[in-house]
N, C-alpha and C positions, 0 to 999 in steps of 0.2 A: 377159419380166421379171418379177418380183411386183409384186402392187400392191392396194391398198384399194379394192374397188368395192362401190359403193351400186346394189342392185339394186332396190331400193323402199324406200319409208319404213322406217325401223328395221332394214333388211336389210342390213349392211354386213358383207363377205369378204374375206378373204386369196384371192387365185387367183393364177392364172401367167396373162400376157397377152402378145402379140408386141409384141416392144420398138420403138417406134416409130423410124423413119429421118428424118432430117434432110432436108426438100425444099430447092429453091432458096432462097439468102437465108436461110436457118433454120439453128441450131445443137441438138444435143444435151446436153443439160445433166444429167448424175447429180447427182440430188436429195439434197442433205446433211441440210437441214431445212426443213421447211413446216409453218407456222401452223395454225391451229383459229380459225377466225373463226366469226361468228355466220352468216355467208352459208351457210358449210358445213354446218353445223347445219341449217340449216334446208332442204338439201338433204335430209342425213340424215333430218327430221323430216316431209319432204314439202310444208313451207312456202314453197320458193322460189318463185316466180313465173317464173322461165324454166330450169329444170330438167327434163333430159330423162335418164330411166333406159334401161340403166344408166349409171353416170356415176362417172370418178374426179376425186374433188372436191380441191380444194388449190390456191389462187391467192397464196399467200405463199409462195413458193420460191426458195433459195439452193441454188447446189451449183456443180459445176465442168464444165466445157465439156468433152467428151469427141470428138467429132464434128462436123465441118460439113459442109452441104449444098451442094450445087455452085455455084458463083459467090458466096458466103459469103465476106465480106472483114470485115477488122476484130475478128477474134478467132481467139484459137488455142487448141490444146487445152492443158488445162492451166487456163484462165482463171476464176477464181473471179468467180462472177456471181449479181445478184439478178434474179427473172424480172419483168417487166410483165405482167402477164394478159389487159389489155383490148386488143384487136386490131382495131382500125377500118380501112374498106374503104378511105380515103383519096380516094374521089372523092364521097362525099355532102355534103349543106350543113355538118351538125354536124364532120364531117370537114376542110372545106374552111376553116372560122373556127377551126380549132385547138381543137376540143372529139369530137377521138376515142373519148373515154368516151360520147360519146352517139351514137355513129355507127348511124346506120338498119339496118346488116346487120352490126352489132355480133358478135363470138367473143370468151367469154371463157374463158381457161383454167381449168380448173377445173368449168367449167359446160358449155358447148359443145363442147368439145375436152377431150382427158384431160387433168388437172392434175396437181399436184406429190405427190400420194399415193402415189406409184409410186417404182421406180428410177430412170428416166427421164421426161426429159419434153422434147419438141420444141417450138421456139418461134420466133418469126422474128427474125433477128438485129436487128433497130432494136426490140424491147421488150425486148434483155437489155442489162443493166447492170453494167460494171466495179463490183466491191467494193472500196472504198479498204483500203489497208490498216491492220492491225491489229483489223479487225473480223471475228467468226469467222462463221461459215454461219449460227449461230442469230443473231446479231445481226443480218444482213444479211437474214433473213428477216421482219424487220420492216419492210422498207423500204415494202412495199406499206401497210400499217394506217397509219404514219406519214405514207406518200405521201396517204391519205384526210383526216387531219389537215390536212396541208399546202394541200390541194385547200379542204376544208370554212374553212380562215382566209382563204386568197384569196377566196373566195367573200362571205364576210363581213368582208374588210376589219380583221380582228381585228388591234389595237393595244392600246397600254398603257391598259387601262380593263377595266373588271368584265367580265367574259363568265361566261354563267351556260350549264353544261353539264347534259343532262337523259340522264342514264344513264352509268353507270361502268362497263360489259360493254368488250371489248377496243378495241371503236373510239372511245368514251367516253376511256378512258384515254389514247390517242392525240391524241385532241382536248387534253385536258388538258395534253401535255406542249409541242405544237406551241404552241398560244396562248402557255404560260409563257415559250417561247423568244421570242414575239415582246413580251413586256414587261409582257401581260395580267395581273392578278387574276383567277384563275380559280375559281369556287364549282360545284362538283360536287353534284347531286341525284342519288338514286337511293333504292330502298324496301328493298336488302340490305344489312345490317352490313358484312360481309366485302367488299364494292365498294365503299362508303365509307371504308374502313379503307385500301385500296388506293389510293384517290384521295389519300387523306390523306397515303400513303406518297410520292407521285407530288408533292406541293408543293400541292396544292388545299386550299380551304376546303369543307367540306362540308356539307350539308342535306339531312332525311331528305324523299322525296319523297312527298308526301300532302294533307291539306285544309291545312295550315298554309303550304305552300312559297310561295304567294303574299305572304302576309304578311311570312314572313320576308325575302325577295326587297326587297322594300318597304321594309322596316326597314335594310337594310344599306345602300339605295341613297338615302336620305333622302325617301323616297315616291316615288322616280322611275320605278323599273325598270329591268331591265338593259340597257345598250346592245347588248350582242349576245347573244342567244339561239339555245342551238346543241343540237338535238335529234337524239338519238343512243337512241333507246328502240324505237322502230318500233311505238307505242302511238299509236291515233291521237287518245285522250283527250290525251297529253301534247302530242301536235301541235297539237291546240286549245288546249291550256292557255298554249303560247307567245305569243299574242297579249294575254294579261293579263300576262304577266312581263315584256314586252319595254318598253322605255321608248319613249315617242314620240318618234318619228324615228329608233328603233333598229333594228336588224337581226336578222331570224329565219333560219337557216340548216338546212333541214330535212335530215337524213343518213339516218336508219331508214327503214327498209324497211317498208310495209305489202302483205298479201295484193292481188292484182290485184282491181280492182272496188270498193276499199273507198274508201270518202269521207270527207273530213274536212272539218267547216264550220268557217268563219272568220265571226264578227258583222261581216257589210257594213260598217257604219258605221264600224268602227274602221278601215278602210283609209284612209279619210279622214281621219278624225279623229287618228288617231297619225301619219299618212305614214309608217307602217314598210314596210321593203324586206322581202319574204319570196323566200328563194332555195332553190332546190332543190340539192346537191351529190351528184354521182353518183361514187365511185371517185376517180380523179384523172386530171390530163392534166399530162404535160411536170410532173409533181412528183418523180419518182423521184430524179433527180440532188440537189435540194434536203435530201429524204428523209435518202437517205445521208451528207451531208453533216452533217446534224445528229445522226445518229446516230455517226459517226467523231468529231463535235467534241465527243461527251460531253453533249449538249444535251438527249439523250432516254436516260433510265433506266429505260422500259420493259421492255427484255428482262430486268430483273432480278426482274420479279415472276412470268416465265413458268415453267410445268412442262414438264419435258422427259419426253416418252415415247418408245418404240419405235414406230415408223411398224407395225410388225409387229402392236402392242398396238391397233390404232386400233379395232377392233369392241368391245372393252370400253369405252376411254377415250370414243369415243362416246356408249356405252350409258349411262355414268356421268355425262356432263354434262348429257344430257337430262333423265335422271333428277333430278337436282341441280344446277343451274346455277350454284349459289355455289360450288361444291366446288372449281371450276379457273379462277382468273382469267384466266390465260390459259394454252392449250396450246401445246406445239411438238412433231412429231412428226420424230424423228432418226434418221440410217442415216449409217453411213461413206459417205463420196462420195470413189468414184476411189482409194480408199486413204486419205486425209486424213480425220483425225477431224474431227468440227463444232465 
């Protein structure tokens, strides 16, 4: 099979690899669409703390089942599916309490195992979800980032309230739509005008991130601060700023990634003075069904801002995005899957 392989930072090539064979309780999926996420760009740029090279990235995947491993039940050839990339061991403490996304032996498709930037991907059957009727493979490939939004909103107990989203990249856009689907008034902040325009198209109010952001948020909230602040920039300074932006008694959800070993400082007195709740949110756990329902129900319009590229143009596409992140709001690599157009 052909695949896009990252051999080292900024070294992405299209080449031939052996087609994977599905193992016991696994399915083989012919890839139709695979999204480009910040995590994939981090692998390409050498910033992902979990990546090993050479790597076939791509963890936002939808396609068609073409083969079943020994003993695999519940699926048939021709099923249209979205692939959940986080694989837990099932036995460690996080897995036992329902957090396989935090598994002590976590395996991620597109990081530790070959991902969706290839003609085929093998995945455990328990990580594969049927696509509701009416959704295209491209739309279904958004299940993974939307599931991240679902997880983060669950972690932050988001409801019909003021929610500040820091960062309007691919994950920030998912946060905006999931929070709005829960009835929230969403205000999004970023430094890039193009990203702010996209956020507005998805229904968010926008603010320019910078020195005046705290003042603007306080003005909009009668001096109280935001009940919920969701950090999706991966910038340590933005993470630190959440403490001043959140209301007393409010919730901070950290979704962005920083490099391993990076320290983030919070003023110690504010932990008790504000009695705020600070939680992390990693990928998703048991969120794919809700994500696919939101997509199928028309609650998520995020796929409409995507730019489609051929999977085989991945080297030039990744180079372009790395040089000018604002040039593509959300990219999706596509190909024909098992004879069906995506």
